[in-house]
N, C-alpha and C positions, 0 to 999 in steps of 0.2 A: 541558561538563557530563558527568556520568557517574552510573551507578547500579550497584549490585551485584545480579547475577542468578546464582543457583546457584553462588555463591562466586566468580564472575568479574566483573571490572569492565568494564562496557559503556560505551563513550564515545559521546556524542551531541553534536550541535550544540545551540545554544540553543533550537531548536524541537523537539528530541527525535529528529531523524533520525540514524541510525547513522553514525558516522564510519568504521567499518571493516566493509565488506560481509561479510567472513569471520565476523563475529560473528553473523550472522543464522542462526537455526534456526527451524523451525516452532514450537517451544516458546517461543522468544523472541518470535515474532510474537504468540502468545497473551498473553504478559506485556505487550507494547506495547499490545495491544487492551484489556487490563484497565486499563492506565494511562489509556487514552482513553475509558474507560467504555463499551466496545463488547463485546458478546458476538458472536463470530464464528460465522457460519453457512456452510453450503456455498456460498451466493450470494456472500458476502464472499470466500471462498477462490477462487471462479472468477475474480473480478475481480483479486484480488491475484496469482494465477497468470498471468493475462493480462498484467498490468503487468510482472511479472518476466520473462516470456518476451519481451515487446517490448523491454525494457531489454537483455536478453542479446543481442538481435539488432542493436539500433540505438544502444546506449550512451546512451539517453535515455528518459524516460517519455513515453507518449502523451499528447497533449492531450485534453481532454474529448471533443471530436468524434471524434477518432481512436479513443479507447477505445470509444465507442459503436459505431463502425463495426466495430471488431474483434470486439466482442461479438456483433454481428449475424452477421458472417461465420463465427464459430465456432458458431453455432446457439443463442446465448443471447439471443434477441430479448426475452425477458421481463425481462432486466436492462439492455437497451440503450436507456435513455432517461434523461434528466437528473433526472426526478422519482424514479425508482426508485433511481438512484445517490445522490441526496441523502438519501433515506430510510435507505439502508444506511450512508452515511458523512455524518452531519450536519455535520462540520467541513470538508466538501469531499472529493469522491471522489478526485480526482487527487492531492491532497496526502496524504490519509489512506491510500490504497492504496499510494502510494510509501513512506510511512513504515513501514507494516506489512510491506511487502515487503523492507525493509531497504535501500532505495535512497535516493540523494540527493534533496533537495527538488527537485520539478520546476521547471525554469527558467521555465516559462510561468505559474507560480503566484505570486501576490503574497505 
């Protein structure tokens, strides 16, 4: 699948995950969020940045428990619980954050 964004063709898989990591930009993240009917806040961005940093280090996305632990370690205890993450990402925090971060679908997600 693909869509046109700012005159560029952006290739995605069937679920909307970017096929080319180099296509990701903060502006494209905003467009992906719009397509998902999300308005990104600073809280969303903290989570997305955390997922991107984890991926850069480990070449995989963190599982939900790992994400919660990372957020606590980074001083974001107010975001570090499954209820808060679900309210920010109604379609699933791990999947949605990875998609918005321009990363592949997490292997631990159905």
